[in-house]
C-alpha positions as CSV (number, residue, x, y, z in Angstrom):
1,N,19.2,100.6,154.3
2,I,22.5,102.5,154.2
3,C,25.2,101.2,151.9
4,F,28.7,102.4,151.9
5,S,30.9,101.7,148.9
6,Q,34.6,101.4,149.8
7,P,36.9,102.7,147.1
8,G,40.1,100.8,146.7
9,Y,43.2,102.7,147.9
10,G,42.8,101.7,151.5
11,G,39.6,103.6,151.8
12,M,41.2,106.8,150.8
13,K,41.0,108.5,147.4
14,P,44.2,110.3,146.4
15,P,43.8,114.0,146.6
16,S,43.1,115.8,143.3
17,I,45.8,118.2,141.9
18,E,43.7,121.1,143.0
19,E,43.6,119.8,146.6
20,R,47.4,119.2,146.5
21,L,48.0,122.7,145.2
22,K,45.9,124.1,148.1
23,M,48.1,122.2,150.5
24,V,51.2,123.6,148.8
25,D,49.9,127.1,149.2
26,K,49.0,126.4,152.9
27,E,52.1,124.3,153.8
28,I,54.8,126.0,151.7
29,C,53.8,129.4,150.2
30,Q,52.2,130.9,153.3
31,P,54.9,129.9,155.8
32,L,57.5,131.4,153.4
33,K,55.4,134.5,153.1
34,L,55.7,134.6,149.3
35,D,54.1,137.4,147.3
36,K,51.5,136.7,144.7
37,S,54.0,136.4,141.8
38,Q,56.2,134.0,143.7
39,T,53.2,131.9,144.9
40,E,52.0,131.6,141.3
41,K,55.4,130.5,140.1
42,V,55.8,127.9,142.9
43,S,52.2,126.7,142.3
44,A,52.9,126.3,138.6
45,A,56.1,124.3,139.3
46,F,54.2,122.0,141.7
47,K,51.2,121.6,139.3
48,E,53.6,120.5,136.5
49,F,55.2,118.1,139.0
50,F,51.8,116.7,140.1
51,V,50.6,116.2,136.5
52,E,53.8,114.3,135.6
53,M,53.6,112.2,138.8
54,D,50.0,111.2,138.1
55,K,51.1,109.9,134.7
56,L,53.7,107.6,136.5
57,V,51.2,106.2,139.0
58,N,50.1,102.7,138.2
59,K,46.3,103.1,138.6
60,N,45.6,99.5,137.8
61,A,47.4,98.3,140.9
62,N,45.3,98.1,144.1
63,P,46.2,100.3,145.9
64,P,47.6,102.4,143.1
65,A,51.4,101.9,143.1
66,R,53.7,104.8,143.7
67,P,56.3,105.3,140.9
68,E,59.9,104.3,141.7
69,K,62.1,106.9,143.3
70,S,64.3,106.9,140.2
71,K,61.4,108.3,138.2
72,I,60.3,110.8,140.9
73,D,63.7,112.3,141.6
74,P,64.2,114.0,138.1
75,L,60.7,115.5,138.4
76,A,61.3,116.7,141.9
77,K,64.7,118.2,140.8
78,T,63.1,120.1,137.9
79,R,60.3,121.4,140.3
80,D,62.9,122.4,142.9
81,E,65.0,124.3,140.3
82,K,61.9,126.2,139.2
83,V,61.1,127.1,142.8
84,K,64.7,128.1,143.4
85,Q,64.3,130.6,140.5
86,A,61.0,132.0,141.9
87,I,61.9,132.6,145.5
88,P,64.7,134.5,147.3
89,A,67.8,132.4,147.8
90,A,67.6,132.9,151.6
91,L,64.2,131.1,151.6
92,Y,65.3,128.1,149.6
93,P,66.7,126.0,152.6
94,K,63.4,126.6,154.4
95,Y,61.4,125.7,151.3
96,L,63.3,122.3,151.1
97,E,62.4,121.7,154.8
98,L,58.7,122.5,154.2
99,E,58.5,120.5,151.0
100,K,60.0,117.4,152.7
101,A,57.3,117.8,155.5
102,T,54.5,117.8,152.9
103,R,55.5,114.6,151.2
104,P,53.0,111.7,151.4
105,K,54.0,109.2,154.1
106,G,54.2,105.8,152.4
107,P,55.7,102.4,153.3
108,E,59.0,103.6,152.0
109,E,59.3,106.4,154.5
110,G,61.9,105.9,157.2
111,R,64.2,103.7,155.1
112,P,67.8,104.9,154.5
């Protein structure tokens, strides 16, 4: 007998902070060709962002509800400011483009 337990969350467990940081490194830091110091600063900014985001997620909802945009925006702004300080100014527009591409696709995507 084989038994599969289906976790709530539409069969997908949200990635851990460590997994998300690996994605940031692969999808943002590497394409920008950041050095070790810059990568560490960018990772630290994202780690702080992910920790704060996790505090906002309603884990009692099924699937867990994403926080409202009004709560996410100030966190993202703080993170982006830290990244802006850590990387050369010329790379910042490219960073914004890469960051946007890494956002989780949710039902609110595609709305104006």
